[in-house]
Structure formats: structure tokens, C-alpha cells
N, C-alpha and C positions, 0 to 999 in steps of 0.2 A: 480307451479315451474317445471312442467314436461318438460324435454329436448326433442326436436323433433329428436335428434340424439342419437345413442348409446353412452354410456359414453366413452370419449376419454382418452387415457393415457396422462401423463404429457408430454412425448416426442412428441406425436401426436399434442397436442396443441402448443407446442414449434415450431414444423415444420410449422404449419399453421401461427403462429405469425411471424416467420422469413420471410416466403414468402410474407405475406401482408406488412410487414415493408419494405423489400427491393424493392418491387414493386414501392414504392413511393420515397425511399431515394437513390437507385442506379438503376434507370430505364434502363440505358444503358447495364447493365449486367443481367437484368431480362428478361425471366425466368432464374432461377438459376440452375447451375450444382449441382450434388450431393456433390462435394467437397466444393463449396461455401455454400451450405445449412448446411453441417456439421459444417463448421466454424461459421456460424451464430447461430446455436443451442448451440455451446460450447463457445460462446463469453463471456468473463469475465465481461464486462461492460454492464450495463442496462439490466441485466438478474436476475431474482429471481424465483427459485433458479438457481445457476450456475450448469451446467451439463457437463458431459464428455461422450457424446454419440459416438459410433463407426459408421463407414459408413454402416455396416450391419444393425445396429439398426435403423438408419435413413431411410435406404432403406425399411426396414420392415414397418416402420411407414408410409412412402409414399404409399406403396402398399395397406395398409388398408384404408388410406384416399382416395385413388383413387377408391377403391371399393364402397365408400360412395359418390363418385363424388365431393369430396372436393378438390382434386388435379388433375392436368392433366400433362401428359408427352408429350413432343415434341422432335422429333429427328432432326438431322441436325447439321452440323459443326462437331466438334471433340468429343462432348459428349452429352448425353441426357440432357434435361433441364426440369425443373419442375415449374409449376405455380399453384396458388390457384384458387378456384372457390367458395369462401365463400359467396360472395354477392348474387350470383344466387341461390345457394342451400338454404341459410337461408333467402333470400328475405329481405335483410337489405340495407339501404343506406350507402354511403361512410363514412358519419360522424359516424354512429354506428360501422362500421367496424374498424375505427381508434381507437375507445374506446375499442372494443373487442380485438384488436391487442395488445394494451398496457397492458391490463389485462392478456392476455395470456403470454406476455413476462416478465412482472414485478410484477405480483401478485396483491393482493388487494391494492387499492389506493382510496384516497378521490377524490371528483369531482375537487377540486382545483389542486391536483397533476396530475390528468388525463389531465386537460387543458394544463398544461405545458409539460407533457411528449408526448402529441399528436401533439405538435406544428409543427413538420415536416411532419406529415401525414394529418392533417387538423387543420386550425387555428379557434378555437372556439371564438366567440365574447366575451363571458363572462361565468362565472361559471353556471349561470342559463341555458344557452344553453346546457352545458354539462349535467346538471341534467335532462333536458328535454329528451334528447336522452337516458340517462340511465334509466329513468322511462319507456320510450317506450320499451326498450329492456327487462325490467323486467315484463311488462304487456302484452306481445305478446300473442295473442290467440293461436298461433301455438306452444307456449311453451316459458317460460322465458329463456333468455340467460345470464342474470346477476341477482345478488341479492344484496341488501343493508345489510351489516353486522351490528350487534349491536355495539353501540359506546363503544370504549375502555375507561377504567378509565383514566381520565385526558385529553382525546382527545376532540377537539372542533368540529370535523366533523366525520360523519360516513364514513367508507370505503365501496367500492364496489368490488365484485369479479365475475368472469365469472362462468357459470354452465356447461360448456362443459365437465368438468371432474367429474361431479356429485355434490351432495349437499356439502356445506362447513362444515368443522369440526370447531366448535367455540372454540377458545382457550381463556383461562382466563389469562389476562395479570396482571403482578405484578404492583401495583400502584406505581407511581413515587413520588419523593419529590415535594412539592409545588414549583412552578416557581416564582421567584421574579421578580420585575419590571426590574432589571438590566440584566436578562437572555434573551437569544434569544427566540423568540416564536416558537412554533411547526410549524406554517405555514411558518416562515422564514427559518427554517431548511429544511423543505420539498422543498421549492422553490430552495434553494441552491443545494440540492441533485439533483433535477430535472435538473437544469442548468448544473451541472457537468456531469450528465448522457448524456445530449444532446451533450455536447462537445466531450465526449468519443465516442458517436455514430458517430459523424461527422468524427472523426479521423479513426474509424473503416471502415466507408464507403469509405473514401479516399484510405485506404489501399486496399480495395477490388477493387476499380476502377483501381488502379495502377496494381494489379495482373491481372485484365482482359485485360488491355492495353498491358501488357507484353506478355500475352498469344496470343493476336491478332498479335503481332509483332514477335512471335516465339522466344522470349528470356525469360530466367528465371528471376524471381524477383531479385535474387542476382546480375545477370549481369546488370539489369536495374539500380540498386542502385549504382553499381561501375562506371557507365558511367557518 
């Protein structure tokens, strides 16, 4: 389970996750400015845990990631912009990057949840495909990047988590009351949550695209909304 990289902080993995996510979901505004990156790190939807990072903290995280060649800075325009270099440094395909991105942004998830949450980054054909890439990430000779967690009481599937921030701390969950046939299944709840998160992501991305467009036109977002 040895990680090929130094142990990254929660904020550093959040920065990487945001860069990888926005590369696919808002390509017109990628690479990201520091301001956009801070907003993505502190996003309230589709983030676990929710953070309140300052510009200085995000900049410090970027600097450390750049020393590891995981991020790159480009100049030009009105502000410096930042991009990730995860695939080249870790030597992983885009499918694996999509899974790693969602684990960095949303915490431990089952293969089924990952298939839904990755939908805008990569469309996996089925859960077996997701599990295949997860297994590959967990058995890398260069060092495992994900690990399968012990099944929680009452759960039907095991969850997976990334190892970029070190070995997981296994939490003991309190057992739940038995589910009756009239209740919604755990899988249905997870699917609903993932679909809601997907819609929230799309709204957030539209807001970022509007902010970028207003910036290109030289008007404030408030002025753009009033017109």
C-alpha cells in the first residue's frame, strides 16, 4: 500500500481534485485562476468535507504540489493560471484519474456511487468496469493509490478511498435498524444523492462560466445579472 508520493494534506488533494474536475467540466476556463480554484475548493455542493480555505492557504498548497510536479503555473492574461499534471506524474489513464478525482473531492464511495459521480468526467459502461480500474489502482507496482475499506454494518457494498493522504483510519459505524421492504434501499438513496450532486455541480459550473465570460467582457458579475 506504499504511496509513491509524500503524504498530501487534505487541502492539497482538494486542489488536485478541483483542477482535474474543472478541466473536464469547464474547459473554457481551464487552467484555473487562483480565485476560481479557491471557489472550487470551498464549494458547498459535492464536497466532503466542506472546507473554508483562504487564498494564502490554497497558494501554499499549489506551491508544494508544484514542487512535486503535480501542478503547473502558466502566465498570460490578467492573472496566473494553474493546471494539474496528475496523469503524467502517477502514470494513470484518464479513467483512473476520474475515479481518483471523485475520491479526492467526495471522500470514500462504493463502485456504484463512483460510477454515477464520475459521469461528467468519464462514462463507465458498468460497475464492473469501475471495479476493474479501482483494482488496478490498488495493485500498482509503483504504489497503491486507492484501498477497499471494510464493509460497514448493514451496507451491501464496500467503499473505496484514495491513499494520497496516507492510510485510512477505520471508523466503527453504529448499526442501523433493519430495513423493511417498504423502505428505500441504500443503493437508491446513494443514486438520488449522486444525481442531486450532479445537478448542483452543473449549476456551479454554469456560474463559473458566467463569471469567466463577464471577466472577458470586462464587466462585473453583478452588472451582467442586471442587464
